[in-house]
N, C-alpha and C positions, 0 to 999 in steps of 0.2 A: 590620683593614686597616693596612698599614705606613705610617708618616709619613715622607715623602720630603723634609721640610724640612731645611736644613743643621743640623748638630749644634749650631753656635754659637747659632742662633736658638731651638733647643729648650731650651738651657740658660739663655739670658738672656731674661727676660720683657720687658725694655726693647726688645730687637730685635723681639720678636713684636708689640709694640704700635706699632712705628714705622710711619708711613705718610706720605702727602703731604697738603698742605693744598689743599682743593678750590678755594676762591674765587680766590686770586691766580693759580693755574694755569689756571683757566678763562679768565681774561683773556689769559694767554699763549697758550693754545690758540686763542683767537679771533684773536689777531694772526698766529699761524702759518697759520691757515686763510685769512685775508685775503691774506697773501703768496703762498700757493699758488694762490689764486683769481686773483691778478694774473698769475701765470705762465700759467695756463690761458687767461685772456682774451687775453693777448698772442699766444698760439699761435693763437687763433681770430680774430685781427685786430681785437679790440675794445680798442683801446689807451686810450681815454678811461676805460672802465670799469676797466681795469687800474691806471691812475693813481689813480683814486678809491679802489680797494681798498688801495693802499699807504698812502694817507692814513688810512684806517680802521685799518690795522695799526699805524700810528704812534700813534694815539689809544689803542688798546687796550694797546700796549706801555707807554705812559706811565702807564696806570692800574694795571697789575699791581704795579709796585713800590710805588706810593703805597698801594694797598690792603693789601699785605703789611706795610708799616710801620705803617699805622694799626691793623691788626688783630693786630699782633705775630705774624704767621705767616711770617716769613722762614725760609728753609731753604736748605741747600746744593743740594738737588735743584732748587728753584725758580730759583736763580741759574744753574745749568747749563742748565736747560730754556729759560730766557729768552735765554741767549746763542745756543743753537741756533736758536731761533725768530727771533732778530734776524738771523742769518746768512741765513736763507731770505727773510725779509720785506724786509730792508734791504740785503742783499748780492746774492743771486742774482736776486731778482725785479726790482729796478730795472735791473740790467745787462741782463737778458733783454728787458725791455720796451723799453728805449731801443734795443737792438740790432735787435730785430725791426721797430721802427717806422722808425728813421732810419739806423742804422749798417750795416745788412746789405748795402747796395749800395756801401759804401766799401772793400770788399775787406779786406786785412789790417789796415789802419788801424782799421776799424770794430770788428773783434773784439778787437784789442789795446786799444782805448779801453775797451770793455766789461770786458775782463779787468783792466785797471788799476783800474777802479772796484771790481770784485768782490774782488780781492786787497787793495785798500785797506780795504774793509769788514772782511775777515777779520783783517787785521793790527790794525786799530783795536779790534776786539772783544777780541782776545787781549791787547793791551797794556792795555786797560781792566781786564780781569779780573786781571791780574798787578799792577796799580798800585793796587788797592783798599787804602785805609788809608794810602797813602804820599803821594799828591799832595793838594793843597788841594781839598776837595770842592766848594768854591764855583765852581770852574772845570774845564772839560773840557780835556784835552790833545788837540788836534786836533778837527776837526768831528765831532760825534756822528753815528753811522751813520743814525739815524732822520731827522735833519735833512738829511743828504746824500741819502737816498732821497726825501724830500719835495721837495728841490730838483730832482732829475732827473724825478721823476714830475710835479711841478708844471709843468715846461717842456713835457713831452709833453701834459699836459692843456690848458694854456692855448693852445698853438699849434694843437692840433686844434680847440679851441673857436672859434678865429679863422680856420679854414679852411685852415691850412697842411698840407702833406703832408710825410711823412718825407723825401722827396727834396729838398724845398725847405729843410728845417730841418737837414739832416744835419751841416753844419759847426758850427752853433750847438750842436746836441746833442753832437757829438764834443768840442768845447771844454769845455762844461759838465761832461760826464761825466768827462773827465780831471781837470778842476779839482776836482771833488768827491772823486775817488779820491785825489788827491795831498794834498788838504787834510785828509782823515781821518787820514793818517799823519804829518802835520806836527806841529810843536811849538807851533803857534798856539793860544792860550788862548781859550776860549769860556765865557761865563757859563752856569752850570749851573742856577741857580735852586733848588738843593737846600737852601739856607739859609732858604727860605721855610717857615714852620711853619703848616700848615693848621689846627692846633688853637687858634692864638691869634686873638684878635679883630683885625680890620683896620679902618682908617679907611673911612668911607663912600665916599671918592673912589676907593678900590681896586675896590670892587664896581661903581661906576659905570663905571670904565675897562673892566672885563671885559664889562659889558653893551654898551658902545660898540664894543668889539672884535668881539663876536659879531654886532652889527648891521652892522659894516663888512664882515665876511667874507660875510655873507648877501647883500650887494648884488651881488657878483660873485666867487664862491668861487675859480674857477681863478686869476684875476689877482691877487686879494688874497693868497691863500695863497702863490703863487709869489713875489710881491714880499716878503712877510714872511720867507720862508726864504732868499731871495737876500740880503736885508738882514742876516739873522743870519749867513750864511756870510761876508759881507764885514766884519761887525763884529769878528771875531777879528783880521783884518789891521789894522783901524783901531786896535784896542786895543794890538796889538803895536807899531804905528808910534808911538803916543802914549807907550808905555812906553819905547821906544828913545830917543825925543826927550827924555823927562824924564831918563833916565840920562845922555844926552850932555850936557845942560845942567848936570846936577849935577857931572859930572866936569870941566867947563870952568870952574867957579867957583873962584876962588882960596881957599886955606885961610884 
């Protein structure tokens, strides 16, 4: 029986053995599924479930990179797959969810706001991929797309949980959606947390803080998660203002 594999693969044993790593890509696939599930639930009118699915996608997306680094299974395929998954879960899904819930009745302004968010997520991911190894890894340039998605999904989740309708919340949703989309492509810096080494021992107070954080979230997940990500979204502007003030004071001092 003839072998239809490319001649290069037949001649090079390294290419024949090359494959993809299962464990980190399973997490990426889970995040992609959660994002797709959020879109399906939004089409069915289950907007609270759609918001929860986006948060689940965010957790899985945070795990795949950590798992790849801890198990030394990073690959170019995994990086590309992760970006495509992020575009679905944190770009298209939040835009469609908030549009179907609140922005649909606003006419052109509604779909323009949703498109601003979706385009911002795409540009944010493209810039992140091209700036790898160039910028300081301790900080993100612009609001990360998972945090922006959590901000939009958190608003939908918390307002539905408090009895709001999309018609009542449309202006709040429109403003926050545009804010998230623009902030993703801004030059505002956000702390990334990538300098935290999970292999090192940490003080007991850190473990206690994590336990307290989980307990706090469990008291009222929609409100606490939305407040956390809203605070994170504003923290970049606070950091920028403090940096600008410090530079201004430094330039005003005499030599």
